[in-house]
C-alpha positions in Angstrom: -27.7 152.2 140.2 -28.2 155.3 138.2 -31.9 155.6 137.7 -35.3 155.1 139.2 -38.0 152.4 138.6 -40.7 153.0 136.0 -43.2 155.5 137.1 -40.9 157.1 139.7 -39.6 160.6 139.6 -36.0 161.3 140.6 -33.1 163.6 140.2 -29.8 162.6 138.6 -26.8 164.6 139.7 -24.2 162.3 138.2 -23.8 158.6 137.4 -20.5 156.8 137.1 -20.3 153.3 135.7 -17.2 151.2 136.5 -15.9 148.0 135.1 -13.3 146.4 137.4 -12.5 149.9 138.8 -12.1 151.4 135.4 -14.4 154.3 134.6 -16.3 153.4 131.5 -19.2 156.0 131.7 -19.4 159.3 133.5 -22.8 160.8 132.9 -23.7 164.3 133.9 -27.2 165.8 133.4 -27.3 168.7 130.9 -29.2 170.3 128.1 -28.0 171.3 124.7 -27.5 175.0 124.0 -27.2 174.4 120.3 -28.3 171.7 117.9 -26.4 168.5 118.7 -26.4 164.9 117.5 -27.1 162.3 120.1 -25.5 158.8 120.5 -28.1 157.4 118.1 -27.1 160.0 115.5 -30.5 161.8 115.9 -30.3 165.5 115.6 -31.5 167.2 118.8 -32.6 170.9 118.9 -31.3 173.4 121.4 -32.8 172.9 124.8 -32.9 169.1 124.6 -32.3 167.6 128.0 -30.1 164.6 128.4 -27.0 163.0 129.9 -23.5 163.8 128.6 -20.8 161.1 128.9 -17.5 162.8 129.6 -15.6 159.5 128.9 -16.8 159.1 125.3 -17.9 162.6 124.7 -21.4 161.6 123.7 -24.9 163.0 124.4 -27.6 160.6 125.5 -31.3 161.5 125.3 -34.1 159.8 127.2 -34.8 156.3 125.8 -37.6 155.5 128.2 -41.3 156.2 128.2 -41.0 159.3 130.5 -39.5 162.7 129.7 -36.6 164.6 131.0 -37.0 168.1 132.5 -34.6 170.1 134.5 -34.4 172.5 137.4 -32.7 175.9 136.8 -30.2 177.2 139.3 -32.8 179.6 140.7 -35.0 176.6 141.6 -37.6 177.0 138.8 -38.6 173.9 136.9 -38.3 173.8 133.2 -40.8 171.5 131.4 -39.6 168.4 129.7 -38.7 168.5 126.1 -40.2 166.1 123.4 -37.1 163.9 123.2 
């Protein structure tokens, strides 16, 4: 399982989805440093937090009711974006 239940807070370090031992998704958390188009063809501004699938080369933004934020390498928390 790659997520948490509704209303829960969690950290995603990676998420791999397999189908009969074949890797079909390899999600890594990231944020865009430039304007990007997500998997739904929506334009996302720089700083949008999401998951990047290295298998298909696609950027996924949050589709739930919560918001993604991220923790910088120095441990400071960066507020969620409006995605």
